[in-house]
C-alpha positions as CSV (number, residue, x, y, z in Angstrom):
1,X,17.0,23.6,-4.3
2,X,17.1,19.7,-4.5
3,X,15.2,18.2,-6.9
4,X,14.4,13.9,-7.3
5,X,12.7,11.8,-9.4
6,X,10.8,8.8,-7.9
7,X,8.3,6.3,-9.4
8,X,5.3,6.0,-7.4
9,X,4.6,2.3,-6.4
10,X,1.6,2.8,-4.0
11,X,-1.1,0.4,-5.6
12,X,-3.6,3.4,-5.6
13,X,-1.4,6.1,-6.3
14,X,-1.6,9.2,-4.0
15,X,-5.2,8.8,-3.2
16,X,-6.7,10.5,0.3
17,X,-4.6,8.6,2.9
18,X,-0.9,8.8,1.3
19,X,-1.9,12.3,0.2
20,X,-2.7,13.4,3.9
21,X,0.2,11.5,5.2
22,X,2.4,13.2,2.6
23,X,0.9,16.7,3.2
24,X,1.3,15.9,7.1
25,X,4.9,15.2,6.9
26,X,5.6,18.1,4.4
27,X,4.1,20.6,7.2
28,X,6.9,19.8,9.5
29,X,9.5,21.9,7.3
30,X,9.9,25.4,6.4
31,X,11.1,24.6,3.1
32,X,8.8,25.1,0.0
33,X,7.7,21.5,-1.1
34,X,6.5,20.5,-4.4
35,X,5.3,17.6,-6.2
36,X,5.7,17.9,-10.2
37,X,4.1,15.5,-12.5
38,X,4.6,16.6,-16.5
39,X,3.8,20.4,-16.7
40,X,1.7,20.2,-13.6
41,X,2.9,21.2,-10.0
42,X,1.6,20.7,-7.0
43,X,2.0,22.3,-3.3
44,X,2.9,19.4,-1.4
45,X,1.9,20.8,1.6
46,X,-2.0,21.0,0.6
47,X,-4.1,17.7,0.6
48,X,-6.4,19.1,-2.3
49,X,-3.2,20.2,-4.5
50,X,-1.6,16.8,-4.2
51,X,-5.3,15.0,-5.3
52,X,-5.5,17.4,-7.9
53,X,-2.0,16.0,-9.3
54,X,-3.7,12.9,-10.4
55,X,-0.8,10.6,-9.4
56,X,-1.2,7.1,-10.1
57,X,0.9,4.0,-9.8
58,X,3.5,4.0,-12.1
59,X,4.0,7.5,-12.7
60,X,7.2,9.3,-12.3
61,X,7.2,12.5,-10.5
62,X,9.5,15.2,-9.3
63,X,9.9,16.2,-5.4
64,X,11.2,19.7,-5.5
65,X,12.2,20.8,-2.1
66,X,13.6,24.6,-1.6
67,X,14.5,26.0,1.6
68,X,16.9,25.9,5.0
69,X,16.0,22.4,5.7
70,X,15.7,21.2,2.1
71,X,18.0,18.2,2.1
72,X,16.3,16.7,5.3
73,X,12.6,16.9,4.0
74,X,13.7,15.4,0.7
75,X,15.5,12.5,2.8
76,X,12.4,11.8,4.9
77,X,9.7,12.3,2.0
78,X,11.8,9.5,-0.1
79,X,11.8,7.2,2.7
80,X,8.4,7.7,3.2
81,X,7.2,7.1,-0.8
82,X,9.5,3.6,-0.3
83,X,7.9,2.8,3.0
84,X,4.6,3.2,1.1
85,X,3.5,5.5,3.6
86,X,3.3,2.7,6.5
87,X,1.4,0.3,4.6
88,X,4.6,-1.7,4.1
């Protein structure tokens, strides 16, 4: 299992477009991938789960990857966050 904290810089947080892009990316991996905000944990492979987490700009979240391809998944997810899901 790999865990990494990240502060969300996307101006509108994880609204529909970045949430959809995150889910699409996560579905490429076999690993179980979750987002944790405070005490709430969401399945990163579910758009509704990510939207329900209500992640806003400035929120610190944890990305949790567990499985055979966890390191590669984490690397790509963090890269996507840093690239603003293609908006930068």
